[in-house]
Structure formats: structure tokens, C-alpha cells
C-alpha positions as CSV (number, residue, x, y, z in Angstrom):
1,M,-0.1,0.0,0.0
2,D,1.2,3.5,-0.7
3,I,1.3,6.1,1.9
4,D,-1.9,8.0,0.6
5,S,-3.9,4.9,0.9
6,K,-2.8,4.3,4.4
7,K,-3.5,7.9,5.4
8,L,-7.0,7.5,3.7
9,L,-7.7,4.3,5.6
10,H,-6.5,5.8,8.9
11,A,-8.7,8.9,8.6
12,E,-11.7,6.7,7.6
13,S,-11.1,4.5,10.7
14,E,-10.9,7.7,13.0
15,Q,-14.2,8.9,11.3
16,L,-15.9,5.7,12.1
17,I,-14.8,5.7,15.6
18,K,-16.1,9.1,16.1
19,L,-19.4,8.3,14.6
20,Q,-19.6,5.1,16.9
21,N,-18.9,7.3,19.9
22,I,-21.7,9.7,18.9
23,V,-24.1,6.9,18.5
24,K,-23.3,5.3,21.8
25,K,-23.8,8.8,23.5
26,T,-27.0,9.5,21.6
27,I,-28.3,6.0,22.8
28,E,-27.3,6.6,26.4
29,D,-29.1,9.9,26.4
30,E,-32.2,8.5,24.8
31,N,-32.2,5.7,27.4
32,L,-32.0,8.4,30.2
33,I,-34.8,10.5,28.6
34,I,-37.1,7.4,28.5
35,E,-36.3,6.5,32.0
36,H,-37.1,9.9,33.3
37,L,-40.5,9.9,31.3
38,L,-41.4,6.5,32.4
39,N,-40.3,7.0,36.0
40,P,-40.2,11.0,36.7
41,P,-38.2,11.7,39.9
42,K,-40.5,12.6,42.7
43,D,-38.5,15.4,44.0
44,I,-38.9,17.5,40.7
45,L,-42.6,17.3,40.6
46,T,-44.7,19.6,42.8
47,N,-47.9,18.5,44.4
48,G,-49.9,20.6,41.8
49,Q,-48.0,18.9,39.0
50,E,-48.7,15.3,40.5
51,I,-52.3,16.0,40.5
52,S,-52.4,17.7,37.0
53,D,-50.7,14.5,35.8
54,K,-53.4,12.2,37.5
55,L,-56.1,14.3,36.1
56,A,-54.8,14.3,32.7
57,R,-54.2,10.5,32.7
58,F,-58.0,10.2,33.8
59,G,-59.2,12.8,31.3
60,G,-57.6,11.3,28.6
61,S,-58.7,7.7,29.2
62,W,-61.4,5.8,27.4
63,S,-63.4,5.3,30.7
64,F,-63.7,9.3,30.9
65,I,-64.5,9.7,27.2
66,I,-67.3,7.0,27.4
67,S,-68.8,8.3,30.6
68,F,-68.6,11.8,29.4
69,F,-70.7,10.8,26.2
70,Y,-73.0,8.6,28.3
71,H,-73.9,11.6,30.5
72,I,-74.4,14.0,27.5
73,N,-77.1,11.7,26.0
């Protein structure tokens, strides 16, 4: 192999390593976001926010929607 080919292969290898690190970091960040969405830290939510979340879960549920339409008719 000539010197230019070796330099090109080395540069390509470095780029692949950088891309792998970026992908690895992105996956770690996404996992952290998912973990916080599924299990929000309790100390961050205020009482009002917790009540609001519970109300939103019920208000967006099928049981609420069906009971709402039942009472309208």
C-alpha cells in the first residue's frame, strides 16, 4: 500500500470511531430520557403537577370519554 492509501484508511477509521461514539452517546441519552419519562423523579414534581398528571391520565382515558358521552346523552 502506498502512503496515501494508508492515510485515507486511517482517516476513515478515525471517522468511524467518532461516529460510533456519537451513536453510543445518543443511545445513552435517549435511554436516560425514556427512564425519566417512565419514572419521573419525585422531588422534581410539585403536588400540583402530580395532581395535574393524574387528572390528565384520567381525562384522556377511554373510561372518561365513554362516561362523558354517556352523561351527555
